[in-house]
ROMI-783975 format. One record per atom (N, C-alpha, C): x negated, y negated, z negated. Coordinates in pm, whole numbers, padded with zeros to 5 digits, always signed. Each point is the difference from the previous one (the first is absolute). Layout:
! ROMI-783975
XYZ ...
! end
This chain:
! ROMI-783975
-00085+00119+00000 +00085-00119+00000 -00089-00124+00000 -00019-00055+00118 -00099-00105+00020 +00031-00125-00083 +00126-00041-00003 +00036-00123-00069 -00022+00014-00151 +00037+00114-00057 -00021+00021-00143 -00149+00002-00034 -00081+00055+00089 -00145-00004-00021 -00049-00145+00002 +00056-00079+00091 -00036-00143+00006 +00038-00070-00131 +00117+00031-00054 +00043-00063-00126 -00094+00038-00114 -00047+00122-00001 -00095+00041-00103 -00132-00076+00015 -00044-00017+00125 -00123-00077+00025 +00014-00145-00045 +00123-00054+00013 +00025-00138-00039 +00026-00015-00150 -00009+00111-00072 +00018+00004-00145 +00139-00051-00043 +00100+00040+00078 +00138-00029-00038 +00033+00079-00127 +00082-00057-00086 +00039+00062-00126 +00038+00147+00023 -00067+00094-00068 +00033+00142+00018 +00147+00033-00026 +00064-00076-00090 +00142+00023-00025 +00083-00028+00124 -00038-00103+00076 +00069-00032+00125 -00021+00111+00102 -00124+00045+00014 -00031+00106+00097 +00075+00127-00036 +00002+00035-00129 +00073+00120-00043 +00149-00014+00027 +00052-00121-00019 +00141-00024+00028 +00032+00022+00147 -00089-00046+00088 +00019+00020+00145 -00006+00148+00034 -00093+00072-00062 -00010+00144+00025 +00127+00072-00042 +00056-00038-00114 +00125+00062-00046 +00114-00033+00095 +00002-00122+00050 +00103-00040+00097 -00010+00088+00124 -00121+00021+00049 -00021+00080+00120 +00044+00146-00022 -00026+00052-00120 +00043+00136-00031 +00152+00011-00001 +00064-00103-00056 +00145+00002-00013 +00070-00016+00134 -00065-00071+00094 +00066-00032+00126 -00077+00048+00123 -00056+00118-00006 -00061+00065+00117 -00068-00097+00094 -00125-00038-00026 -00069-00101+00080 -00017+00039+00146 -00021-00103+00081 -00023+00022+00142 -00138+00064+00021 -00026+00044+00122 -00128+00063+00031 -00113-00101-00007 -00121+00050-00016 -00119-00086-00009 -00015-00087+00124 +00025+00058+00117 -00019-00075+00124 +00095-00119+00009 +00116+00011-00061 +00100-00106+00011 -00022-00112-00101 -00091+00020-00094 -00007-00095-00110 -00119-00096+00006 -00093+00019+00091 -00120-00082+00001 +00026-00136+00062 -00013-00109-00077 +00027-00134+00055 -00117-00049+00086 +00029-00097+00085 -00104-00056+00088 -00104-00076-00081 +00043-00077-00099 -00089-00076-00088 +00034+00034-00144 -00095-00023-00089 +00026+00012-00143 +00014-00139-00060 +00087-00009-00102 +00016-00127-00070 -00094+00000-00121 -00076-00108-00013 -00094-00014-00111 +00055-00100-00101 +00011+00041-00123 +00050-00087-00107 +00062+00084-00110 -00077+00027-00104 +00043+00092-00105 +00127-00045-00071 +00005-00123-00042 +00117-00048-00077 +00127+00008+00083 -00010-00039+00126 +00118+00004+00087 +00046+00144+00020 -00093+00090+00022 +00034+00142+00016 +00076+00050-00121 -00051-00029-00118 +00062+00053-00122 +00139-00058-00022 +00016-00129+00023 +00131-00062-00017 +00102+00057+00099 -00040+00007+00125 +00091+00049+00104 +00040+00145-00024 -00098+00084-00032 +00028+00142-00022 +00089+00021-00122 -00023-00074-00105 +00083+00013-00121 +00144-00038+00029 +00020-00102+00081 +00137-00040+00035 +00071+00112+00075 -00068+00062+00096 +00062+00108+00078 +00022+00125-00085 -00093+00030-00090 +00016+00115-00088 +00119-00018-00094 +00029-00126-00034 +00114-00030-00087 +00132+00003+00076 -00006+00027+00130 +00121+00007+00080 +00047-00133+00054 -00085-00103-00009 +00038-00133+00045 -00036-00020+00147 +00065-00099+00059 -00038-00047+00134 -00098-00115-00016 -00081-00023+00101 -00113-00091-00013 +00002-00107+00108 -00020-00124-00041 -00013-00112+00094 -00142-00054-00008 -00072+00008+00112 -00136-00051+00008 +00004-00138+00065 -00033-00102-00077 +00009-00137+00049 -00138-00064-00006 -00026-00090+00095 -00128-00069-00003 -00035-00061+00134 -00119-00057+00004 -00046-00070+00120 -00043+00099+00107 -00031-00054+00117 -00049+00082+00111 -00133+00064-00036 -00024+00118+00056 -00128+00072-00014 -00026+00045-00143 +00106+00033-00075 -00018+00054-00135 +00023+00150-00005 +00032+00062+00113 +00007+00146+00006 +00132+00061-00042 +00110-00073+00019 +00130+00050-00046 +00041+00128+00073 -00009+00000+00131 +00040+00119+00077 -00098+00115-00019 -00127-00033-00015 -00100+00104-00026 +00030+00069-00132 +00032-00078-00104 +00032+00059-00130 +00125+00086+00010 +00102-00048+00071 +00124+00077+00014 -00027+00136+00063 -00081+00004+00106 -00033+00126+00064 -00087+00087-00090 -00090-00062-00074 -00084+00075-00095 +00084+00065-00109 +00099-00071-00049 +00087+00054-00105 +00077+00121+00051 +00055-00011+00121 +00073+00112+00057 -00091+00121+00017 -00123-00025+00044 -00096+00109+00017 -00037+00063-00134 -00023-00083-00101 -00036+00051-00132 +00111+00087-00057 +00126-00043+00018 +00113+00075-00053 +00044+00114+00092 -00063+00008+00118 +00029+00109+00091 +00135-00007+00067 +00046-00122+00031 +00133-00016+00059 -00010-00057+00141 +00095+00035+00088 +00003-00061+00134 +00039-00147-00010 -00046-00079+00096 +00026-00144+00001 +00100-00035+00109 +00099-00083-00036 +00097-00053+00096 -00011-00152-00005 -00037-00060+00112 -00021-00145+00005 +00120-00072+00059 +00038-00109-00065 +00106-00088+00050 -00058-00139+00014 -00017-00047+00123 -00052-00135+00024 +00119-00095+00005 +00014-00080-00103 +00117-00087-00013 -00022-00133+00071 +00110-00060+00043 -00003-00128+00071 +00136-00065-00014 +00014-00119+00053 +00121-00079-00019 +00124+00068+00057 -00019+00085+00102 +00114+00067+00063 +00022+00142-00051 -00074+00040-00102 +00018+00135-00055 +00141+00014-00057 +00061+00116+00023 +00135+00024-00053 +00005+00138-00064 +00118+00036-00050 +00015+00128-00070 -00032+00118+00091 +00040-00008+00126 -00021+00111+00092 -00148+00030+00021 -00082-00105+00006 -00143+00021+00023 -00067+00067-00118 +00061-00009-00118 -00056+00061-00120 +00063+00135-00031 +00134+00004+00004 +00072+00121-00041 +00018+00099+00114 +00022-00049+00122 +00024+00087+00114 +00122-00046+00077 +00028+00068+00109 +00111-00042+00085 +00058+00121+00074 +00116-00020+00063 +00061+00107+00079 -00076+00020+00131 -00001+00126+00045 -00060+00031+00129 +00072+00120+00060 -00016+00020+00129 +00061+00115+00066 -00100+00116+00005 +00048+00118-00037 -00084+00120+00007 +00090+00118+00032 -00035+00072+00106 +00080+00115+00044 +00147-00037+00024 +00020-00120+00055 +00134-00042+00038 +00087-00049-00113 -00058-00020-00118 +00080-00051-00111 -00078-00105-00078 +00075-00083-00074 -00061-00105-00079 -00057+00060-00128 -00126-00026-00025 -00063+00046-00123 -00077-00116-00062 -00039+00018-00123 -00075-00103-00071 -00150+00022+00017 -00069-00103+00044 -00146+00005+00011 -00057-00078-00118 -00062+00068-00096 -00046-00068-00121 -00112-00100+00028 +00002-00109-00075 -00108-00097+00006 -00106+00033-00104 -00106-00081-00008 -00111+00032-00091 +00039+00003-00147 +00093-00088-00041 +00043+00000-00140 +00073+00130-00032 +00088+00043+00087 +00075+00124-00021 -00092+00121+00000 -00096+00002+00092 -00093+00112+00006 -00086+00009-00125 -00049-00115-00045 -00080-00001-00122 +00083+00042-00120 +00125-00047-00006 +00089+00032-00111 +00027+00149-00008 +00026+00061+00114 +00036+00142+00003 -00121+00092-00015 -00114-00042+00053 -00116+00088+00005 -00107-00024-00104 +00022-00096-00090 -00100-00026-00103 -00121-00076+00049 +00019-00085+00099 -00112-00077+00054 -00022-00130-00074 -00111-00064+00032 -00027-00136-00047 +00038-00094+00113 +00096-00087-00024 +00048-00092+00103 -00065-00137-00023 -00074-00048+00098 -00068-00129-00008 +00084-00106+00070 +00051-00095-00076 +00082-00109+00053 -00093-00119+00024 -00051-00010+00121 -00105-00097+00031 +00058-00139+00025 -00059-00101-00065 +00044-00139+00012 +00148-00013-00038 +00032+00047-00119 +00140+00005-00043 +00063-00138-00009 -00082-00103-00022 +00058-00135-00013 +00021-00068+00135 -00013+00074+00109 +00036-00055+00130 +00143+00037+00039 +00055+00104-00063 +00136+00043+00032 +00102-00085-00077 +00119-00009+00055 +00107-00073-00067 +00047+00076-00124 +00036-00074-00104 +00045+00063-00123 +00123+00087+00022 +00091-00045+00089 +00121+00079+00024 -00032+00134+00066 -00109+00006+00080 -00040+00128+00060 -00060+00091-00105 -00077-00058-00092 -00066+00080-00103 +00097+00048-00108 +00120-00058-00005 +00098+00040-00102 +00036+00147+00009 -00015+00060+00120 +00034+00142+00015 -00097+00088-00080 -00114-00056-00042 -00098+00078-00074 +00025+00000-00150 +00093-00080-00047 +00019-00014-00145 +00024+00134-00069 +00089+00082+00056 +00030+00127-00065 -00115+00099+00013 -00086-00022+00098 -00116+00087+00019 -00106-00030-00105 -00015-00126-00033 -00111-00045-00082 +00030-00002-00149 +00127+00008-00040 +00029-00007-00143 +00033+00138-00056 +00060+00003-00118 +00024+00125-00072 +00094+00096+00074 +00079-00051+00094 +00096+00087+00069 -00068+00101+00090 -00107-00039+00063 -00084+00089+00080 +00079+00075+00107 +00075-00071+00079 +00065+00062+00114 +00011-00103+00111 +00024+00049+00122 +00026-00088+00113 +00128+00048+00066 +00092-00092+00020 +00129+00032+00061 -00005-00037+00147 +00014+00099+00088 +00002-00024+00143 +00145-00017+00043 +00040-00117+00047 +00140-00022+00039 +00048+00104+00102 +00109+00068-00034 +00055+00101+00089 -00063+00137-00016 -00102+00009-00086 -00068+00128-00022 -00013+00023-00151 -00069+00106-00035 -00009+00036-00142 -00097-00090-00075 +00010+00007-00130 -00093-00069-00090 -00128+00082-00012 -00115-00066+00010 -00128+00069-00013 -00060-00031-00136 -00024+00103-00078 -00066-00016-00129 -00152-00015+00022 -00061-00085-00079 -00143-00026+00017 -00082+00114-00059 -00089+00054+00080 -00091+00106-00044 -00084-00051-00118 -00033+00090-00091 -00074-00040-00119 -00138-00057+00027 -00059+00035+00114 -00134-00049+00032 +00002-00130+00079 +00117-00043+00044 +00008-00120+00084 -00037-00126-00078 -00081-00083+00060 -00034-00130-00057 +00005-00103+00113 +00033-00122-00036 +00002-00110+00096 -00108-00100-00038 -00085-00031+00097 -00109-00096-00020 +00020-00114+00100 +00027-00119-00052 +00020-00116+00087 -00126-00087-00001 -00023-00069+00111 -00111-00096+00006 +00053-00136+00041 -00066-00104-00046 +00039-00135+00041 -00117-00095-00013 -00008-00092+00096 -00097-00110-00004 +00073-00126-00039 -00068-00084-00076 +00056-00130-00035 -00036-00103+00106 +00095-00082+00039 -00030-00115+00082 -00004+00023+00149 +00028+00121+00048 +00003+00023+00143 +00124-00065+00061 -00011-00042+00126 +00117-00055+00069 +00108+00107+00010 +00122-00038-00031 +00112+00092+00008 +00025+00081-00125 -00084-00019-00104 +00021+00073-00124 +00091-00079-00093 +00053+00068-00101 +00087-00063-00098 -00021+00068-00135 +00051-00060-00104 -00009+00062-00131 +00102+00113-00010 -00037+00108-00069 +00096+00107-00023 +00101-00045-00105 +00125+00042+00018 +00097-00037-00102 -00021+00083-00125 +00056-00046-00109 -00025+00063-00130 +00048+00144-00004 +00112+00028+00066 +00055+00136-00001 -00096+00100+00062 -00070-00042+00106 -00093+00090+00068 -00133+00009-00074 -00054-00113-00040 -00131+00001-00066 +00005+00076-00133 +00117+00002-00067 +00010+00071-00128 -00009+00152+00018 +00012+00047+00123 -00006+00143+00026 -00141+00049+00028 -00097-00090-00009 -00140+00036+00023 -00086-00036-00120 -00107+00077-00017 -00112-00046-00080 -00090-00079+00095 -00036-00121-00037 -00072-00089+00091 -00147-00008-00038 -00084+00028+00097 -00145-00003-00021 -00059-00106+00093 -00061-00102-00060 -00067-00105+00079 -00138+00051+00039 -00021+00012+00129 -00125+00058+00051 -00112-00103-00003 -00111+00033-00064 -00114-00093-00001 -00079+00007+00130 -00077-00102+00027 -00090+00005+00115 -00108+00103-00025 -00043+00067+00107 -00101+00103-00016 -00130-00062-00050 -00057+00061-00103 -00126-00050-00057 -00114+00027+00097 -00104-00082-00010 -00113+00011+00092 -00064+00138-00007 -00019+00052-00121 -00063+00131-00013 +00089+00112+00055 +00132-00017-00012 +00091+00101+00054 +00001-00003+00153 -00008-00120+00056 -00007-00012+00146 -00128+00064+00052 -00109-00021-00073 -00127+00059+00039 +00009+00153+00000 +00065+00055-00101 +00016+00145-00007 +00091+00051+00111 +00103-00077+00032 +00090+00038+00109 -00075+00009+00132 -00083-00102+00030 -00075-00001+00125 -00103+00112+00003 -00061+00027-00115 -00100+00107-00006 +00064+00135+00027 +00119+00020-00055 +00070+00127+00021 +00050+00013+00144 +00050-00110+00054 +00055+00003+00135 -00110+00010+00106 -00117-00062-00029 -00110-00001+00097 -00128+00048-00070 -00011+00130-00025 -00115+00051-00075 -00134-00023+00070 +00001-00021+00132 -00126-00023+00072 -00044-00146-00003 +00082-00089-00057 -00037-00142-00002 -00111-00023-00102 -00099-00076+00041 -00112-00030-00089 +00048-00087-00117 -00052+00024-00121 +00047-00072-00119 -00004-00152+00013 -00104-00053+00067 -00009-00146+00013 +00115-00056+00082 +00049+00079+00095 +00113-00048+00082 +00133+00022-00071 +00007+00101-00085 +00119+00013-00085 +00015-00127-00083 -00109-00046-00056 +00004-00123-00082 +00039-00121+00084 -00053-00010+00121 +00029-00116+00084 +00146-00004+00045 +00053+00114+00041 +00140+00001+00046 +00097-00016-00117 -00039+00051-00115 +00081-00023-00121 +00004-00148-00031 -00116-00063+00000 -00007-00144-00030 +00070-00083+00106 -00006+00045+00126 +00069-00070+00107 +00150-00006-00027 +00058+00114-00037 +00144+00003-00028 +00034-00089-00120 -00083+00007-00104 +00024-00084-00119 -00012-00148+00034 -00097-00036+00085 -00016-00140+00043 +00127-00049+00072 +00052+00083+00090 +00122-00038+00073 +00117-00013-00096 +00010+00093-00094 +00109-00006-00098 -00009-00126-00086 -00120-00036-00040 -00017-00123-00079 +00042-00123+00079 -00033-00004+00130 +00039-00112+00085 +00152-00006+00016 +00062+00116+00007 +00147+00004+00009 +00063-00051-00128 -00053+00041-00113 +00057-00042-00129 -00019-00150-00024 -00106-00057+00056 -00024-00144-00017 +00076-00084+00102 +00065+00066+00096 +00078-00072+00100 -00077-00040+00125 -00127+00038+00007 -00080-00035+00118 +00034+00087+00120 +00049+00122-00026 +00043+00092+00105 +00139+00050-00032 +00074+00039+00102 +00128+00065-00023 -00023+00150-00020 +00099+00067-00056 -00015+00142-00030 +00008+00089+00125 +00021-00061+00116 +00003+00079+00123 -00132+00074+00021 -00110-00060-00044 -00132+00060+00022 -00043+00090-00115 +00081+00006-00105 -00033+00085-00115 +00058+00139+00027 -00077+00083+00064 +00053+00126+00050 -00100+00112-00025 +00024+00077-00106 -00091+00109-00032 +00008+00111+00104 +00120+00025+00052 +00012+00097+00109 -00079-00046+00122 +00001-00133+00024 -00076-00054+00111 -00149+00020-00018 -00048-00017-00124 -00142+00019-00028 -00041+00146+00021 +00078+00093-00054 -00036+00141+00015 +00012+00044+00146 +00097-00056+00071 +00011+00031+00143 -00121-00051+00077 -00047-00120-00036 -00120-00055+00065 -00121+00088-00028 -00011+00049-00122 -00114+00085-00036 +00004+00132+00076 +00119+00052+00023 +00009+00123+00079 -00043-00024+00144 +00034-00119+00053 -00045-00032+00137 -00151-00017+00005 -00057-00059-00105 -00146-00012-00007 -00065+00137-00004 +00062+00091-00075 -00053+00135-00010 +00001+00068+00137 +00093-00042+00084 +00005+00053+00136 -00093-00070+00096 -00067-00108-00047 -00100-00067+00082 +00031-00143+00040 +00119-00054-00034 +00033-00137+00037 -00082-00099-00083 -00041-00108+00062 -00080-00102-00068 +00078-00055-00120 -00066-00020-00116 +00069-00043-00122 +00083-00127+00017 -00054-00101+00066 +00074-00127+00013 +00126+00019+00084 -00010+00080+00104 +00119+00027+00082 +00105+00077-00080 -00044+00098-00076 +00093+00081-00079 +00068-00086-00107 -00077-00087-00066 +00056-00085-00105 +00094-00105+00058 -00028-00046+00120 +00093-00091+00067 +00136+00068+00019 -00004+00125+00045 +00124+00072+00025 +00073+00035-00129 -00076+00034-00104 +00061+00045-00125 +00041-00111-00094 -00071-00116+00008 +00026-00108-00096 +00026-00135+00068 -00097-00047+00076 +00004-00137+00053 +00124-00026+00083 +00031+00092+00089 +00110-00022+00095 +00137+00022-00061 +00007+00029-00130 +00130+00014-00065 +00070-00135-00012 -00075-00107+00012 +00060-00133+00001 -00015-00062+00138 +00104-00067+00051 -00012-00065+00132 -00066-00137-00007 -00021-00051-00121 -00055-00133-00017 -00151+00000+00026 -00044-00079+00097 -00142+00002+00039 -00091-00052-00111 +00046-00101-00074 -00083-00053-00109 -00017+00106-00109 +00107+00068-00030 -00007+00106-00101 -00089+00114+00047 +00007+00031+00128 -00087+00103+00055 -00147-00038-00017 -00030-00128+00021 -00140-00044-00015 -00047+00013-00145 +00091-00026-00096 -00036+00016-00141 -00029+00145-00033 +00083+00090+00053 -00022+00143-00026 -00133+00045+00061 -00029-00046+00121 -00128+00038+00063 -00119-00054-00080 +00015-00117-00061 -00108-00054-00084 -00022+00089-00122 +00110+00048-00059 -00011+00089-00116 -00067+00131+00041 +00039+00053+00114 -00061+00123+00049 -00148-00019+00026 -00036-00113+00062 -00141-00028+00032 -00085-00011-00126 +00060-00043-00111 -00075-00013-00125 -00034+00137-00060 +00071+00104+00046 -00021+00134-00055 -00062+00097+00101 +00041-00013+00127 -00044+00093+00103 -00061-00079+00115 -00128+00023+00026 -00068-00071+00108 +00057+00040+00135 +00006-00098+00091 +00046+00029+00136 -00094+00095+00073 -00123+00010-00048 -00098+00089+00063 +00015+00145-00048 +00079+00022-00105 +00016+00135-00054 +00077+00087+00098 -00051+00117+00025 +00076+00093+00086 +00060+00111-00087 +00094+00072+00057 +00073+00100-00075 -00090+00110-00054 -00105+00034+00076 -00089+00109-00043 -00075-00034-00129 -00017-00132-00025 -00073-00041-00120 +00084+00016-00126 +00133+00010+00015 +00090+00002-00116 +00018+00140-00056 -00009+00100+00085 +00026+00138-00044 -00124+00087+00012 -00011+00090-00095 -00109+00098+00007 +00028+00101+00112 -00105+00048+00066 +00023+00096+00108 +00062+00130-00055 
! end
């Protein structure tokens, strides 16, 4: 069990790890191949808080700024608990049908095609409600009975679905994005809310080392510092958060590993995330302070 081994390496509270193991025994965990996440989330305190909430049978809301690892943690939690993941990407036009399911034709008759919420409810999955504060409150009202003590979902015209004992709902939300709104009290009271901290410098360094084991240590330090420099500029208002993209950085590093010149890769992964030319020039200045234009990809990775 790769994720549980990772938790032991991160020195997560043994009581939490034992609780997860008991959960997996009680609810027949998924196969090893199905549980390995693409990235690992680094942050001991966050891991322990999130896992304790789920072990207590609560639903979890991960809130915070961009690039704090909300979706990564959600997938890591599902993998640790050995449950399948059902993702719901919410937006202003999301409605009950997109979450619960809708009618469809099959073998010449009308049947119900379950949506991700219904599938997670019936099968004991972890349902990730992504960007929950982008959906209208009236659309999210259909989740009230799913998220509280009643633990069921009523499909109009069909039977009531009781929530599987292993089912958990993990919502994510960013503050301040265009099109977002505050959750109403009725919905927010159905979650345990965890404010996600920004990734610490040492944790980012470990993430890059694990993701790119062939990267030379001096370049791990430089790319870590590059991301922190950009984040500091965003927090001070000198840059917009469009360029604060950890996925963009790791994607650029993968392209470098394939042989693309570092400056070109970083332009694609970070600089070009903003259309503003002045802002692009600021990002390139930050990159130049850490990575020389003369550096080639072969110099960054060990053979």
